[in-house]
N, CA, C and O atoms as a MOPAC input file, in Angstrom:
PM7 MOZYME 1SCF
protein

 N    108.02500 1   121.79000 1   123.61200 1
 C    109.17400 1   121.22500 1   124.30300 1
 C    108.87000 1   119.78600 1   124.70900 1
 O    107.76800 1   119.46000 1   125.15100 1
 N    109.85700 1   118.95900 1   124.54700 1
 C    109.74900 1   117.56400 1   124.94700 1
 C    110.60600 1   117.38200 1   126.18900 1
 O    111.78300 1   117.74600 1   126.19600 1
 N    110.02900 1   116.83100 1   127.21800 1
 C    110.74400 1   116.59800 1   128.46500 1
 C    111.49100 1   115.26800 1   128.38300 1
 O    110.91500 1   114.24700 1   128.00900 1
 N    112.77900 1   115.28800 1   128.73700 1
 C    113.57700 1   114.06600 1   128.77200 1
 C    114.29400 1   113.96000 1   130.11500 1
 O    114.52300 1   114.95600 1   130.80100 1
 N    114.63600 1   112.74300 1   130.46200 1
 C    115.37400 1   112.49000 1   131.70100 1
 C    116.87600 1   112.50000 1   131.41500 1
 O    117.30600 1   112.51800 1   130.26200 1
 N    117.64400 1   112.48600 1   132.47300 1
 C    119.10300 1   112.43900 1   132.35800 1
 C    119.54100 1   111.17400 1   131.60100 1
 O    120.43800 1   111.23700 1   130.76000 1
 N    118.91500 1   110.03900 1   131.89500 1
 C    119.28200 1   108.79000 1   131.22800 1
 C    118.88900 1   108.80900 1   129.74900 1
 O    119.61400 1   108.28000 1   128.90600 1
 N    117.74500 1   109.41700 1   129.43600 1
 C    117.35300 1   109.54400 1   128.02400 1
 C    118.35300 1   110.40800 1   127.26900 1
 O    118.70600 1   110.10700 1   126.12900 1
 N    118.80800 1   111.48500 1   127.91000 1
 C    119.80400 1   112.35200 1   127.27900 1
 C    121.09900 1   111.58600 1   127.03000 1
 O    121.74400 1   111.79800 1   126.00300 1
 N    121.49200 1   110.70900 1   127.93600 1
 C    122.70600 1   109.91700 1   127.74100 1
 C    122.61300 1   109.06000 1   126.48500 1
 O    123.56600 1   108.98400 1   125.70900 1
 N    121.47200 1   108.41900 1   126.28400 1
 C    121.28500 1   107.57800 1   125.09500 1
 C    121.27700 1   108.43400 1   123.83000 1
 O    121.91500 1   108.07900 1   122.83900 1
 N    120.56700 1   109.55100 1   123.85500 1
 C    120.52600 1   110.43900 1   122.68700 1
 C    121.93400 1   110.90600 1   122.33600 1
 O    122.32000 1   110.88700 1   121.16800 1
 N    122.70000 1   111.32300 1   123.33700 1
 C    124.06900 1   111.77500 1   123.08300 1
 C    124.94000 1   110.64500 1   122.53800 1
 O    125.79000 1   110.87900 1   121.67900 1
 N    124.73700 1   109.43000 1   123.02700 1
 C    125.50700 1   108.29200 1   122.51500 1
 C    125.22300 1   108.09400 1   121.02600 1
 O    126.13300 1   107.76200 1   120.26600 1
 N    123.99000 1   108.29000 1   120.60400 1
 C    123.65700 1   108.17500 1   119.18000 1
 C    124.18700 1   109.37700 1   118.39300 1
 O    124.71800 1   109.22400 1   117.29300 1
 N    124.03700 1   110.57000 1   118.97000 1
 C    124.47600 1   111.78800 1   118.27600 1
 C    125.98200 1   111.76400 1   118.00400 1
 O    126.42200 1   112.21000 1   116.94400 1
 N    126.76200 1   111.25700 1   118.93100 1
 C    128.22200 1   111.27400 1   118.79700 1
 C    128.78800 1   109.91900 1   118.38400 1
 O    129.99300 1   109.69500 1   118.50100 1
 N    127.94500 1   109.01900 1   117.90600 1
 C    128.36400 1   107.70000 1   117.46200 1
 C    129.21500 1   107.81600 1   116.20700 1
 O    129.02600 1   108.73300 1   115.40800 1
 N    130.14800 1   106.89400 1   116.03100 1
 C    131.00200 1   106.88500 1   114.83800 1
 C    130.19800 1   106.80800 1   113.54300 1
 O    130.66800 1   107.25600 1   112.49700 1
 N    128.99800 1   106.24700 1   113.60100 1
 C    128.16900 1   106.05600 1   112.41300 1
 C    127.11200 1   107.14600 1   112.24500 1
 O    126.33600 1   107.09700 1   111.29100 1
 N    127.06300 1   108.12700 1   113.14400 1
 C    125.94700 1   109.06500 1   113.24200 1
 C    125.54300 1   109.70800 1   111.92100 1
 O    124.35000 1   109.84200 1   111.65300 1
 N    126.48600 1   110.10500 1   111.10100 1
 C    126.18400 1   110.82000 1   109.85800 1
 C    126.74400 1   110.09800 1   108.63800 1
 O    127.00200 1   110.72800 1   107.61300 1
 N    126.93500 1   108.78200 1   108.73700 1
 C    127.63400 1   108.07000 1   107.67500 1
 C    126.84100 1   107.91600 1   106.38400 1
 O    127.42900 1   107.97300 1   105.30400 1
 N    125.55400 1   107.72500 1   106.45800 1
 C    124.77700 1   107.52200 1   105.23100 1
 C    123.95900 1   108.77000 1   104.95100 1
 O    124.49400 1   109.87700 1   104.97900 1
 N    122.68600 1   108.61100 1   104.68500 1
 C    121.82400 1   109.77600 1   104.46600 1
 C    121.90300 1   110.68500 1   105.68400 1
 O    122.03700 1   110.19900 1   106.80700 1
 N    121.82200 1   112.00500 1   105.47900 1
 C    121.91700 1   112.90400 1   106.62200 1
 C    120.92000 1   112.53000 1   107.71500 1
 O    119.72500 1   112.38300 1   107.45700 1
 N    121.40400 1   112.38400 1   108.88700 1
 C    120.57600 1   112.00800 1   110.02600 1
 C    121.44200 1   111.42800 1   111.12100 1
 O    122.62600 1   111.16400 1   110.91000 1
 N    120.87100 1   111.23200 1   112.27100 1
 C    121.62900 1   110.72200 1   113.41500 1
 C    121.18200 1   109.31200 1   113.74400 1
 O    120.00100 1   109.05700 1   113.97900 1
 N    122.13200 1   108.40800 1   113.75700 1
 C    121.83800 1   107.01900 1   114.08200 1
 C    123.12800 1   106.33900 1   114.50800 1
 O    124.22300 1   106.77900 1   114.15800 1
 N    122.98800 1   105.27900 1   115.25400 1
 C    124.16100 1   104.53800 1   115.70500 1
 C    123.77000 1   103.35600 1   116.56100 1
 O    122.59300 1   103.10200 1   116.81900 1
 N    124.78900 1   102.64500 1   116.98800 1
 C    124.59700 1   101.44200 1   117.78300 1
 C    124.65100 1   101.73700 1   119.27100 1
 O    125.38500 1   102.61900 1   119.71900 1
 N    123.86800 1   100.99300 1   120.02400 1
 C    123.98000 1   100.91400 1   121.47400 1
 C    124.41600 1    99.47400 1   121.74700 1
 O    123.64200 1    98.53700 1   121.55100 1
 N    125.64600 1    99.30600 1   122.19500 1
 C    126.17000 1    97.97200 1   122.48200 1
 C    125.78300 1    97.56800 1   123.89900 1
 O    126.05700 1    98.29900 1   124.85100 1
 N    125.15700 1    96.42700 1   124.04200 1
 C    124.60300 1    95.98300 1   125.32200 1
 C    125.65600 1    95.84200 1   126.40900 1
 O    125.36100 1    96.06500 1   127.58300 1
 N    126.88100 1    95.47500 1   126.04000 1
 C    127.90300 1    95.28800 1   127.07400 1
 C    128.46600 1    96.61500 1   127.59000 1
 O    129.24100 1    96.62700 1   128.54700 1
 N    128.08100 1    97.74000 1   126.96000 1
 C    128.55500 1    99.05400 1   127.40900 1
 C    127.53200 1    99.78400 1   128.27600 1
 O    127.83300 1   100.83900 1   128.83400 1
 N    126.33500 1    99.23000 1   128.39200 1
 C    125.24100 1    99.87000 1   129.12700 1
 C    124.62400 1    98.84200 1   130.07300 1
 O    124.66400 1    97.64200 1   129.80100 1
 N    124.06300 1    99.30700 1   131.16700 1
 C    123.30500 1    98.43200 1   132.05800 1
 C    121.93300 1    98.24700 1   131.41700 1
 O    121.03100 1    99.06000 1   131.61900 1
 N    121.78200 1    97.18100 1   130.65000 1
 C    120.56800 1    97.00100 1   129.86100 1
 C    119.33300 1    96.74400 1   130.71800 1
 O    118.21200 1    96.92300 1   130.24300 1
 N    119.51200 1    96.33200 1   131.95600 1
 C    118.36500 1    96.20300 1   132.85700 1
 C    117.69900 1    97.56400 1   133.02500 1
 O    116.47400 1    97.65300 1   133.09900 1
 N    118.49700 1    98.61700 1   133.08500 1
 C    117.98700 1    99.98600 1   133.21400 1
 C    117.66300 1   100.57500 1   131.84200 1
 O    116.59300 1   101.14900 1   131.64300 1
 N    118.59200 1   100.42800 1   130.90100 1
 C    118.48600 1   101.17800 1   129.65900 1
 C    117.48000 1   100.61100 1   128.65700 1
 O    117.10700 1   101.31400 1   127.71800 1
 N    117.03100 1    99.37400 1   128.82100 1
 C    115.93000 1    98.90000 1   127.96900 1
 C    114.68500 1    99.75900 1   128.20200 1
 O    113.96900 1   100.10200 1   127.26100 1
 N    114.44000 1   100.09900 1   129.46200 1
 C    113.31200 1   100.96800 1   129.79100 1
 C    113.49800 1   102.37300 1   129.24300 1
 O    112.53700 1   102.99500 1   128.79100 1
 N    114.71400 1   102.87300 1   129.27700 1
 C    115.01800 1   104.20800 1   128.74400 1
 C    114.81000 1   104.21400 1   127.22700 1
 O    114.23700 1   105.15500 1   126.67800 1
 N    115.27700 1   103.16300 1   126.55700 1
 C    115.09600 1   103.04700 1   125.11300 1
 C    113.60500 1   103.00300 1   124.76200 1
 O    113.16400 1   103.63000 1   123.79900 1
 N    112.84500 1   102.25900 1   125.55300 1
 C    111.40100 1   102.16400 1   125.33600 1
 C    110.73700 1   103.53000 1   125.52000 1
 O    109.85400 1   103.90900 1   124.75000 1
 N    111.16600 1   104.25500 1   126.53300 1
 C    110.60700 1   105.57400 1   126.79400 1
 C    110.88000 1   106.52600 1   125.62800 1
 O    109.99800 1   107.29100 1   125.23800 1
 N    112.09300 1   106.48600 1   125.07000 1
 C    112.42200 1   107.33500 1   123.92000 1
 C    111.57100 1   106.96900 1   122.70400 1
 O    111.21000 1   107.83700 1   121.90900 1
 N    111.25800 1   105.69700 1   122.56500 1
 C    110.37600 1   105.26500 1   121.46800 1
 C    108.95800 1   105.79000 1   121.68200 1
 O    108.33700 1   106.30800 1   120.75400 1
 N    108.45000 1   105.65600 1   122.90200 1
 C    107.08700 1   106.11300 1   123.19800 1
 C    106.93400 1   107.61800 1   123.01600 1
 O    105.86600 1   108.09800 1   122.63700 1
 N    108.00300 1   108.35900 1   123.28600 1
 C    107.98100 1   109.81500 1   123.10100 1
 C    108.16000 1   110.19700 1   121.63600 1
 O    108.03000 1   111.36800 1   121.28100 1
 N    108.45800 1   109.21000 1   120.77600 1
 C    108.62000 1   109.47100 1   119.35600 1
 C    109.93600 1   110.12600 1   118.98400 1
 O    110.03100 1   110.76800 1   117.93700 1
 N    110.95300 1   109.97700 1   119.82300 1
 C    112.25100 1   110.60700 1   119.57200 1
 C    113.18500 1   109.66300 1   118.82400 1
 O    113.87200 1   110.07800 1   117.89100 1
 N    113.21200 1   108.39800 1   119.23000 1
 C    114.13300 1   107.41500 1   118.65000 1
 C    113.35900 1   106.16400 1   118.27000 1
 O    112.48600 1   105.71500 1   119.01200 1
 N    113.68100 1   105.60500 1   117.11600 1
 C    113.17000 1   104.27700 1   116.76400 1
 C    114.35700 1   103.31600 1   116.79300 1
 O    115.49400 1   103.69600 1   116.51200 1
 N    114.06700 1   102.07000 1   117.13800 1
 C    115.12700 1   101.07700 1   117.37400 1
 C    114.95600 1    99.86400 1   116.47800 1
 O    113.83700 1    99.46500 1   116.15500 1
 N    116.08400 1    99.28400 1   116.08100 1
 C    116.06100 1    98.01100 1   115.36400 1
 C    115.88600 1    96.88600 1   116.36800 1
 O    116.01500 1    97.08900 1   117.57500 1
 N    115.59700 1    95.71600 1   115.86600 1
 C    115.63500 1    94.52900 1   116.71600 1
 C    117.08100 1    94.32500 1   117.16800 1
 O    118.00900 1    94.77700 1   116.49800 1
 N    117.27100 1    93.66000 1   118.27700 1
 C    118.62600 1    93.38600 1   118.75400 1
 C    119.36600 1    92.50900 1   117.75100 1
 O    118.80800 1    91.56600 1   117.18900 1
 N    120.62500 1    92.84100 1   117.54500 1
 C    121.51500 1    92.03400 1   116.71500 1
 C    122.57100 1    91.45400 1   117.63900 1
 O    122.94000 1    92.07900 1   118.63400 1
 N    123.05900 1    90.26300 1   117.31800 1
 C    124.05400 1    89.61300 1   118.16700 1
 C    125.28700 1    89.26200 1   117.34700 1
 O    125.18600 1    88.65800 1   116.27900 1
 N    126.45000 1    89.64900 1   117.86000 1
 C    127.71400 1    89.32700 1   117.21100 1
 C    127.99500 1    87.85000 1   117.42800 1
 O    127.99900 1    87.37200 1   118.56200 1
 N    128.23000 1    87.13200 1   116.34500 1
 C    128.48300 1    85.68700 1   116.39300 1
 C    127.37900 1    84.93200 1   117.13000 1
 O    127.64400 1    83.91300 1   117.76800 1
 N    126.13800 1    85.43100 1   117.04500 1
 C    124.97800 1    84.81100 1   117.69500 1
 C    125.15100 1    84.64400 1   119.20300 1
 O    124.52300 1    83.77600 1   119.81000 1
 N    125.99400 1    85.46600 1   119.80200 1
 C    126.25000 1    85.40200 1   121.24400 1
 C    125.28700 1    86.35600 1   121.96000 1
 O    125.39900 1    87.57000 1   121.78800 1
 N    124.33800 1    85.83300 1   122.76200 1
 C    123.36100 1    86.70600 1   123.42800 1
 C    123.98300 1    87.68800 1   124.42500 1
 O    123.32400 1    88.64200 1   124.83900 1
 N    125.23600 1    87.46900 1   124.81300 1
 C    125.91700 1    88.41300 1   125.71700 1
 C    126.56600 1    89.55900 1   124.94900 1
 O    127.03800 1    90.52400 1   125.55000 1
 N    126.59200 1    89.45500 1   123.62500 1
 C    127.28400 1    90.44400 1   122.80600 1
 C    126.30900 1    91.03100 1   121.78400 1
 O    126.45300 1    90.81700 1   120.58000 1
 N    125.31900 1    91.77000 1   122.27800 1
 C    124.27700 1    92.30200 1   121.40800 1
 C    124.35200 1    93.80100 1   121.24200 1
 O    125.10100 1    94.48800 1   121.93700 1
 N    123.55800 1    94.29600 1   120.30200 1
 C    123.46000 1    95.73400 1   120.07500 1
 C    122.12000 1    96.04800 1   119.41600 1
 O    121.47500 1    95.17300 1   118.83900 1
 N    121.72100 1    97.29100 1   119.51100 1
 C    120.54100 1    97.81200 1   118.81500 1
 C    120.96400 1    99.04700 1   118.03900 1
 O    121.76900 1    99.84600 1   118.51600 1
 N    120.41600 1    99.19600 1   116.84200 1
 C    120.64400 1   100.37200 1   116.01800 1
 C    119.53000 1   101.35400 1   116.33300 1
 O    118.35500 1   100.99800 1   116.24300 1
 N    119.87500 1   102.58300 1   116.70000 1
 C    118.88700 1   103.60500 1   117.01600 1
 C    118.89200 1   104.71700 1   115.98500 1
 O    119.95000 1   105.15000 1   115.52800 1
 N    117.69100 1   105.18200 1   115.61900 1
 C    117.51800 1   106.25800 1   114.64900 1
 C    116.80400 1   107.41700 1   115.32900 1
 O    115.66400 1   107.27300 1   115.77000 1
 N    117.46200 1   108.55300 1   115.41700 1
 C    116.81400 1   109.74000 1   115.97600 1
 C    115.93400 1   110.33400 1   114.87800 1
 O    116.39500 1   110.56700 1   113.76000 1
 N    114.67000 1   110.57600 1   115.20400 1
 C    113.71000 1   111.09500 1   114.22400 1
 C    114.17600 1   112.47200 1   113.71200 1
 O    114.67100 1   113.29600 1   114.48100 1
 N    114.01200 1   112.69500 1   112.44100 1
 C    114.53400 1   113.89500 1   111.78500 1
 C    113.97000 1   115.19600 1   112.35500 1
 O    114.63900 1   116.22800 1   112.30600 1
 N    112.75800 1   115.16400 1   112.89100 1
 C    112.18400 1   116.40300 1   113.43000 1
 C    112.91400 1   116.91000 1   114.67800 1
 O    112.67500 1   118.03000 1   115.13000 1
 N    113.79200 1   116.09100 1   115.22300 1
 C    114.57100 1   116.49900 1   116.39700 1
 C    116.00400 1   116.86200 1   116.04100 1
 O    116.83100 1   117.07900 1   116.92700 1
 N    116.30200 1   116.92900 1   114.74500 1
 C    117.67100 1   117.23700 1   114.31500 1
 C    117.70300 1   118.47800 1   113.43800 1
 O    116.68100 1   118.92500 1   112.91800 1
 N    118.87400 1   119.00700 1   113.29400 1
 C    119.15600 1   120.11600 1   112.38400 1
 C    120.23200 1   119.61000 1   111.43100 1
 O    121.20000 1   118.98200 1   111.86100 1
 N    120.06700 1   119.88300 1   110.13600 1
 C    121.05700 1   119.45900 1   109.15600 1
 C    121.74900 1   120.70800 1   108.60400 1
 O    121.10300 1   121.60800 1   108.06800 1
 N    123.07000 1   120.74200 1   108.74600 1
 C    123.87000 1   121.84300 1   108.21000 1
 C    125.00200 1   121.22400 1   107.40500 1
 O    125.75800 1   120.40500 1   107.92700 1
 N    125.12500 1   121.60700 1   106.13800 1
 C    126.16900 1   121.05800 1   105.25900 1
 C    126.15600 1   119.53500 1   105.24700 1
 O    127.20600 1   118.89200 1   105.28300 1
 N    124.95800 1   118.96900 1   105.19700 1
 C    124.73600 1   117.52000 1   105.15300 1
 C    125.21500 1   116.77800 1   106.41100 1
 O    125.39400 1   115.56100 1   106.38800 1
 N    125.41600 1   117.51500 1   107.49200 1
 C    125.78600 1   116.92100 1   108.77600 1
 C    124.65600 1   117.21200 1   109.75600 1
 O    124.23400 1   118.35800 1   109.91500 1
 N    124.17700 1   116.16500 1   110.40800 1
 C    123.07700 1   116.32900 1   111.36400 1
 C    123.62400 1   116.54000 1   112.77300 1
 O    124.69700 1   116.05300 1   113.12800 1
 N    122.85800 1   117.27500 1   113.55100 1
 C    123.12100 1   117.43100 1   114.98400 1
 C    121.77200 1   117.55700 1   115.67100 1
 O    120.76200 1   117.84300 1   115.02800 1
 N    121.76100 1   117.34600 1   116.96100 1
 C    120.51500 1   117.45000 1   117.72100 1
 C    120.07100 1   118.89800 1   117.81200 1
 O    120.89400 1   119.80700 1   117.90900 1
 N    118.77200 1   119.10100 1   117.78000 1
 C    118.19100 1   120.40700 1   118.04800 1
 C    117.78800 1   120.40400 1   119.52000 1
 O    116.62200 1   120.18100 1   119.84600 1
 N    118.73800 1   120.64900 1   120.39500 1
 C    118.51500 1   120.55600 1   121.84200 1
 C    117.53300 1   121.60600 1   122.33700 1
 O    117.03800 1   121.49100 1   123.45800 1
 N    117.23500 1   122.62700 1   121.53700 1
 C    116.25500 1   123.64600 1   121.94400 1
 C    114.84400 1   123.06100 1   122.05500 1
 O    113.97000 1   123.68200 1   122.65900 1
 N    114.61200 1   121.88600 1   121.48500 1
 C    113.29200 1   121.24900 1   121.54100 1
 C    113.06900 1   120.45900 1   122.83400 1
 O    111.97500 1   119.95000 1   123.07400 1
 N    114.10400 1   120.36200 1   123.65700 1
 C    114.03900 1   119.50400 1   124.84700 1
 C    114.18200 1   120.32500 1   126.12600 1
 O    114.82000 1   121.37700 1   126.15800 1
 N    113.56200 1   119.79600 1   127.17500 1
 C    113.77500 1   120.33900 1   128.50900 1
 C    114.10200 1   119.18800 1   129.44100 1
 O    113.69000 1   118.05100 1   129.21000 1
 N    114.83200 1   119.48500 1   130.47600 1
 C    115.25800 1   118.42500 1   131.40000 1
 C    116.53500 1   117.79400 1   130.91700 1
 O    117.25900 1   118.37400 1   130.10800 1
 N    116.81200 1   116.62000 1   131.40500 1
 C    118.00200 1   115.90100 1   130.99100 1
 C    119.28500 1   116.37000 1   131.62700 1
 O    120.37500 1   115.95400 1   131.23400 1
 N    119.15600 1   117.23800 1   132.61100 1
 C    120.35100 1   117.78600 1   133.26000 1
 C    120.81600 1   116.88300 1   134.37500 1
 O    121.81000 1   117.18200 1   135.03700 1

């Protein structure tokens, strides 16, 4: 079991239910838009998910090179997902906490 916090679960769910989550190869991935999250808090949460080996992140991308309008692409590692009919979903049985 992997222990996660409530804030980590929020980020994972944002990726799991993202419009892009299952668009390419089966797997869960999507954008975290900086203007939708308190990045002062969530940069640490994103780092924690990386250290736990749950999510890997792209470098920040900026729309029209505007530093106020950035995003990161997050990839949930396949060992934490279940694929059914080429659609991925989280295997929440592997996690504890996050309530």
